[in-house]
C-alpha positions in Angstrom: 0.0 0.0 0.0 1.4 3.4 -0.9 2.0 6.0 1.7 -0.9 8.3 0.6 -3.2 5.3 0.8 -2.0 4.4 4.3 -2.5 7.9 5.4 -6.1 8.0 4.0 -6.9 4.6 5.6 -5.5 5.9 9.0 -7.6 9.0 8.8 -10.7 7.0 7.9 -10.3 4.6 10.8 -11.7 6.8 13.5 -14.8 7.6 11.4 -15.3 3.9 10.8 -15.0 3.1 14.5 -17.5 5.8 15.3 -20.0 4.4 12.8 -19.6 0.9 14.2 -20.0 2.2 17.7 -23.3 3.9 16.7 -24.5 0.7 15.0 -23.5 -1.4 18.0 -25.3 1.0 20.4 -28.4 0.9 18.3 -28.5 -2.8 18.1 -27.6 -3.4 21.6 -29.8 -0.7 23.2 -31.8 -2.0 26.2 -35.0 -3.6 25.1 -38.3 -3.4 27.1 -37.7 -5.8 30.0 -39.7 -9.0 29.6 -42.6 -9.4 31.9 -43.7 -12.7 33.5 -46.5 -11.9 36.0 -49.8 -12.2 34.0 -51.6 -9.5 36.1 -48.6 -7.2 35.6 -48.7 -7.9 31.8 -52.4 -7.0 31.6 -52.0 -3.9 33.7 -49.1 -2.8 31.5 -51.3 -3.4 28.4 -54.0 -1.3 29.9 -51.5 1.5 30.8 -50.3 1.4 27.1 -53.9 2.2 26.0 -54.2 5.0 28.4 -50.9 6.5 27.3 -52.1 6.3 23.6 -55.2 8.3 24.5 -57.1 7.1 21.4 -57.5 3.8 19.6 -59.7 2.0 17.0 -61.5 -1.3 17.5 -62.4 -3.9 14.8 -64.3 -7.0 15.9 -66.3 -10.1 14.9 -68.9 -12.2 16.6 -69.5 -15.8 15.9 -71.6 -18.6 17.4 -75.2 -19.5 18.0 -77.9 -17.9 20.1 -81.2 -19.6 20.9 -83.8 -17.2 22.2 -86.6 -18.4 24.4 -89.7 -17.1 22.9 -92.3 -17.1 25.6 -90.7 -20.0 27.3 -88.8 -20.5 30.5 -85.7 -18.5 31.1 -82.6 -20.4 30.2 -84.4 -23.3 28.3 -83.0 -22.3 25.0 -86.3 -23.1 23.3 -86.7 -21.4 19.9 -85.1 -21.0 16.6 -81.2 -20.7 16.7 -79.7 -17.5 15.4 -76.2 -17.8 13.9 -74.1 -14.8 14.5 -71.3 -15.8 12.1 -70.4 -12.8 9.9 -71.4 -10.2 12.6 -69.0 -7.2 12.9 -68.1 -4.5 15.3 -66.2 -1.3 14.8 -65.5 1.6 17.1 -63.2 4.4 18.3 -62.3 5.6 21.8 -61.0 9.0 22.9 -60.0 8.4 26.5 -59.1 12.0 27.2 -62.3 13.4 25.8 -64.3 10.6 27.4 -65.9 9.8 24.1 -66.6 6.6 22.2 -68.5 5.2 19.3 -69.5 1.7 18.3 -71.3 0.2 15.3 -72.5 -3.4 15.0 -74.0 -5.5 12.3 -75.7 -8.9 12.5 -76.5 -9.9 8.9 -78.2 -13.1 9.9 -80.8 -11.3 12.1 -82.8 -9.5 9.4 -79.7 -7.4 8.6 -79.7 -5.9 12.1 -77.5 -2.8 12.6 -76.9 -0.8 15.8 -74.9 2.4 16.4 -73.9 3.8 19.8 -72.2 7.2 20.3 -71.2 8.4 23.8 -70.3 12.1 24.2 -70.2 14.2 27.3 -71.9 11.5 29.5 -74.8 11.3 27.0 -75.3 8.0 25.1 -77.0 8.1 21.7 -78.3 4.8 20.3 -79.9 3.8 16.9 -81.3 0.4 16.1 -83.4 0.9 12.9 -84.9 -2.7 13.1 -86.4 -2.0 16.5 -87.8 1.5 15.9 -88.2 4.4 13.5 -84.5 4.5 12.6 -83.9 7.7 14.6 -81.5 8.3 17.5 -82.6 7.9 21.1 -80.8 9.8 23.9 -80.2 8.9 27.5 -77.8 9.8 30.3 -74.7 7.6 30.3 -74.9 6.9 34.0 -76.9 3.8 34.7 -77.5 3.0 31.0 -76.6 -0.3 29.4 -73.8 1.6 27.6 -72.4 3.3 30.7 -69.0 1.8 30.0 -68.8 3.6 26.7 -69.6 6.9 28.3 -66.2 6.9 30.1 -63.8 4.5 28.4 -60.9 5.7 30.6 -62.8 4.7 33.8 -63.6 1.4 32.2 -59.9 0.6 31.8 -59.2 1.7 35.3 -62.0 -0.6 36.6 -60.7 -3.4 34.5 -57.2 -3.1 36.2 -58.9 -3.2 39.6 -61.0 -6.1 38.5 -58.0 -8.3 37.9 -57.6 -8.6 41.7 -61.1 -10.0 42.2 -61.6 -13.7 43.3 -62.1 -16.1 40.5 -60.5 -13.9 37.8 -57.1 -15.8 38.0 -55.0 -14.4 35.1 -52.7 -17.1 33.7 -49.8 -17.1 31.2 -50.3 -18.8 27.9 -47.7 -19.4 25.1 -46.7 -16.1 23.4 -48.4 -15.5 20.0 -47.7 -13.4 17.0 -50.1 -10.5 16.6 -49.7 -8.5 13.5 -46.1 -7.2 13.3 -45.2 -8.0 16.9 -44.8 -10.8 19.4 -47.4 -10.7 22.1 -47.9 -12.1 25.5 -51.0 -14.2 25.7 -52.9 -14.1 29.0 -56.2 -15.9 29.9 -58.5 -14.9 32.7 -62.2 -15.4 33.7 -65.0 -13.0 34.2 -67.2 -14.8 36.7 -70.9 -14.5 36.0 -71.4 -13.0 39.4 -68.8 -10.3 38.8 -69.8 -9.1 35.3 -71.3 -6.0 36.9 -67.8 -5.1 38.2 -66.5 -4.7 34.6 -69.4 -2.8 33.1 -72.5 -1.2 34.5 -75.2 -3.6 35.6 -77.1 -4.9 32.6 -80.8 -5.5 32.6 -82.1 -9.0 31.9 -81.0 -10.2 28.5 -83.6 -10.8 25.8 -85.1 -14.2 25.2 -84.3 -15.5 28.6 -80.5 -15.7 27.9 -78.4 -16.3 30.9 -74.7 -15.4 30.8 -72.2 -17.8 32.5 -68.5 -17.3 33.3 -66.8 -15.6 30.4 -63.4 -16.9 29.3 -61.1 -14.1 28.0 -57.8 -14.3 26.2 -55.8 -11.1 25.9 -52.8 -10.4 23.7 -50.3 -7.7 24.8 -47.4 -6.5 22.7 -44.1 -7.4 24.1 -42.1 -4.6 22.5 -44.2 -1.7 24.0 -46.8 -3.3 26.3 -50.2 -2.4 25.0 -53.4 -4.4 24.6 -53.6 -5.6 21.0 -56.4 -8.2 20.9 -59.1 -9.6 23.1 -61.2 -12.7 22.7 -64.3 -13.4 24.8 -66.1 -16.8 24.9 -69.5 -16.1 26.3 -71.6 -19.1 27.4 -75.4 -18.5 27.3 -76.5 -21.7 28.9 -79.0 -23.5 26.7 -79.1 -20.4 24.7 -75.7 -21.2 23.0 -72.2 -19.8 23.1 -70.8 -16.7 21.4 -67.3 -15.7 20.7 -66.4 -12.0 20.3 -62.9 -11.1 19.0 -61.6 -7.6 19.1 -58.5 -6.2 17.5 -57.1 -2.8 18.6 -55.2 -0.5 16.3 -54.5 3.2 15.3 -53.1 4.0 18.7 -52.8 7.8 19.2 -54.4 8.7 15.9 -56.8 11.6 15.8 -60.4 10.6 16.1 -63.6 12.7 15.8 -66.6 11.6 17.9 -69.5 14.0 17.9 -73.2 13.9 18.8 -75.1 12.5 15.9 -77.3 14.9 13.8 -80.8 14.6 15.0 -79.7 13.0 18.3 
């Protein structure tokens, strides 16, 4: 090697070392510490949602429901209704205490339902059951009370994890979208359902809810709830699975009172 070449290489060496140091630091930077306690994982996932402030929900419902038409509660007598193909979509603004939810049940005469919660007022619209217009009621005490304050719902869910019978357990990690996720299972005991949402009036058609099995997926890179799956037993009335996927964390959302509401 000529002397000029050796001089150039010597001068370039510090710059090369600096570049390698930067790359090494980037690759070796501390990762989010792995979590092992299932309750801690769920609480971290809930905190991740609260930090995001806003998020979007896409869901499906599958299974069979048998309504008791004039029969005894819980007998499951009547024609079965298949919920396969049903969808849910919604948005939540935790800071603004606003939420919206839309549901479709194509197999039930094309049933659609919309719910909007703004400023502690809940607006609902179920065209199949009325004129198609919006009804308005105070969020407190309504069946959609949880939507009227989604931030409070998350806080109550964190407290709920300490209740008897909930028993969060670790499952094998799963892939969820572009990330690895912790998988946690827990139970919502039938007697404790009112601790998660506001007390719900008797379900239609004599349906009786049993213990609900829940599976939650929480991202491992930046703990945040990513997916929820609910297996809802309805006694002789069948079993329903509701699966929810959360996305668009922190994206701007616009949730306003509906026109004519």
